[in-house]
C-alpha positions in Angstrom: 17.2 -67.1 21.2 14.7 -69.4 19.5 12.5 -68.0 16.7 9.7 -70.4 16.0 8.4 -70.4 12.4 5.8 -72.5 10.7 8.4 -74.7 9.1 10.8 -75.0 12.1 12.9 -73.4 14.8 15.6 -70.8 14.1 18.4 -70.4 16.5 19.8 -66.9 16.8 23.1 -65.7 18.4 22.8 -62.1 19.8 25.9 -59.7 19.8 25.5 -58.0 23.1 29.1 -56.8 23.0 28.6 -55.1 19.7 25.0 -53.7 20.0 24.1 -53.8 23.7 21.1 -51.5 23.6 19.5 -53.3 20.6 20.1 -56.7 22.1 18.5 -55.6 25.3 15.4 -54.1 23.5 15.2 -57.4 21.4 15.3 -59.5 24.6 12.8 -57.3 26.5 10.2 -57.5 23.8 10.8 -61.2 23.5 10.3 -61.7 27.3 7.1 -59.6 27.0 6.0 -61.9 24.2 5.5 -58.9 22.0 7.0 -60.5 18.9 4.7 -63.6 19.2 2.2 -63.6 16.2 3.9 -60.6 14.5 3.7 -61.0 10.7 6.7 -60.7 8.2 5.1 -57.7 6.5 7.9 -57.0 4.0 9.8 -59.8 2.4 12.0 -59.3 -0.7 13.4 -62.4 -2.5 17.1 -62.4 -2.6 17.3 -59.6 0.0 15.6 -59.8 3.3 12.5 -60.6 5.5 11.3 -57.8 7.8 9.1 -58.2 10.8 8.8 -56.9 14.4 6.1 -54.3 14.1 4.6 -55.0 17.6 2.1 -52.2 17.2 0.3 -52.9 13.9 1.8 -56.2 12.8 0.6 -58.6 15.6 -2.0 -60.8 13.9 -3.5 -61.7 17.3 -4.1 -58.0 18.4 -7.1 -55.7 17.9 -4.7 -53.2 16.6 -3.6 -55.5 13.7 -3.6 -53.6 10.4 -1.7 -55.2 7.6 -1.8 -51.9 5.6 0.0 -50.1 8.5 2.3 -52.9 9.4 5.8 -51.5 9.1 4.9 -48.1 10.5 4.5 -49.0 14.2 6.9 -49.5 17.1 6.9 -50.5 20.8 6.0 -48.5 23.8 9.7 -47.8 24.4 11.7 -44.9 22.9 13.8 -45.2 19.7 17.2 -46.5 20.0 20.5 -44.6 19.2 22.4 -46.3 16.3 25.0 -48.9 17.3 26.6 -49.2 13.9 29.7 -51.5 13.5 31.9 -53.1 11.0 29.9 -56.4 11.1 28.8 -57.1 7.5 25.2 -57.7 6.4 25.5 -61.3 5.1 23.2 -64.3 4.9 21.6 -64.9 8.2 22.3 -61.4 9.7 19.7 -59.8 12.0 19.7 -56.1 11.7 17.4 -53.4 13.1 15.0 -51.7 10.7 14.6 -47.9 10.9 13.3 -44.9 9.1 15.6 -42.4 7.4 16.9 -41.3 10.8 19.8 -43.4 11.9 18.5 -43.2 15.5 15.0 -44.4 14.8 15.3 -48.2 15.3 12.6 -49.5 17.8 11.2 -53.0 17.5 11.3 -53.9 13.8 14.1 -56.1 12.5 15.1 -58.0 9.4 16.9 -61.2 8.5 19.2 -61.1 5.4 18.7 -63.9 2.8 22.0 -62.9 1.1 24.9 -60.5 1.6 23.8 -56.9 1.5 26.9 -54.8 1.7 25.1 -51.5 0.8 23.5 -51.8 4.4 26.9 -52.1 6.2 27.5 -49.3 8.8 24.0 -47.9 7.9 21.9 -50.3 10.1 22.7 -51.9 13.4 23.6 -55.6 13.2 22.7 -57.2 16.5 22.6 -61.0 15.8 22.9 -63.9 13.3 21.1 -67.1 12.6 23.4 -70.0 13.6 20.9 -72.8 12.9 17.7 -73.1 10.9 18.3 -70.7 8.1 16.5 -73.1 5.8 13.3 -72.2 7.7 13.9 -68.5 7.1 14.3 -69.3 3.4 10.7 -70.6 3.4 9.1 -67.4 4.7 6.4 -66.2 2.1 7.8 -63.6 -0.3 6.0 -60.3 -1.0 5.0 -58.8 -4.3 6.2 -55.6 -6.0 9.4 -53.6 -5.4 8.7 -52.9 -1.7 8.0 -56.6 -0.9 4.6 -56.2 0.7 3.2 -59.5 1.6 -0.6 -60.4 1.4 -1.5 -63.2 3.9 2.0 -63.0 5.4 3.8 -65.6 7.5 4.3 -64.8 11.2 6.6 -65.4 14.1 4.9 -68.1 16.2 7.1 -67.3 19.2 10.5 -65.8 20.1 12.1 -66.7 23.3 15.3 -67.3 25.2 16.4 -70.9 24.9 
């Protein structure tokens, strides 16, 4: 997959053998162009950049609401967890969720650094294999929760 950001293209390898349902959802939403123009609403320096709220986080949609970005999902049902032994390390793509392990839907995050406290708690479904330097340039948020004012966004996300 190719994630186009303002500073360059990021190449992502997906782990369909480890998290087949999460990879399938990611691909479906990408094919439907649902991730295009979605903001990175939560970005914590030294931790991760979160995006993928296709309901309230799409900066090109009439439903865009930065205050609500991070609370929305897609039209599809939540996913059952597909936890694995894959570690959360630099470049890992993992699905965001609420406190319920089976609440992942459309939102995901990319780790800036190793985050072992997330291992076996969140579903790892991919990894950046090229262009991590462009992920590093995503605008950081303020405060402990990493909320971003005037956030960067996904330009497009597509199959190669």
